[in-house]
N, C-alpha and C positions, 0 to 999 in steps of 0.2 A: 512509554506513554505514546510516542509517535507511531510505533509499530502497532499498538492497539487501535489507534485511529484508522490506520490503513487497513487493518483486519476488519474493523467494523464497516468501513466503506466497501470492501470487497464482498462481504456478506450481503450488504444492502443491494449492491449491483446484481448479485446472483438472485436474490429474492425478487427484484424488479424484473429481471429477465424471465423468471418463472411466471410471475403475474402477467407479464405481457403475452407470453405464449399461451397461457390459460385463457386470457381474455380474447385473443385472436381466434383460438379454437372454438370458443363459445360463440363468437360472432359468426364464424363460418357455419357452424351447426345451425344457428338461428336463421341465417340466410338460406341455407339448404332447405330447412323446414318451411320457410315462407314460400320459396319457389315451388316446393312440392304441393302446397295448398293453393297455389295460384295467386298469392298476395304479392304486392310490390315490395321491393327492398326499402328499408328505412335509410333515407339519405341524411337525416338529421343527426345521426351519431357521428360525433367528431372525436377521433382517438387522441388528437393532440391535447385536448382539454382533460382527458382522463388522468388521474393521479399516477397510474402505472407507467405513463409515458413522459412524466416530467423528469428532467435530468437531475441526477444526484451530484451534489457538489463534491469535488475531490478535496481531500484534506491537504493543507499546505505541506510541502516537503522541504521548503527552504530552511526551516528551523533545524530539522534533523541533519540536513546537509552541513549547515554551519557548525553544529555541535560536533559532528563527525570529523570535520576538517580541523577544528580546534583541538580535539583530543589527539588526532594524528600528529599535530605540531608539538603538543606537549610531550607525547610519547617519544617523538624523535629527539627532543631536547634531553629528556631523561636518559635515553639510550646513549646519547653523545656524552653527557656528563658522567654517567655511571661507567661507561667504557673507559674514560680517562682515569677515573678513580681506581678501577680494577687493574689497569696497567701499572699505576703507581704502587698499589698494594703488592702485586706480584713481583715487581722490581725490588721493592724493599725487602720482601721475604727472601728473594734469591740472594740479595746482598748480605742479609743477616745469616743465611745458611752457609754462604761461602766464607764468612769471617769466623764462624764457629768451628 
């Protein structure tokens, strides 16, 4: 779930960068065309208000970090307890084998 959110965010950022580059190229071409026709450049165009330049909110990563650390703690405990059980099991098997 968290990796899906991050993947969607990365795709949105790539789409936004492509849209920004396309928009800037179009504006440059329009400005060049205006200059060649002797017209004044349009000053009223504000790129900051264009939707392609609005920041995309990053997905929160704290939840996935907490879940990952909690899983690591549980796995460490399982490893510790299973290791002790296997030691006891192998010890009992070796004692039974030596008595027979």
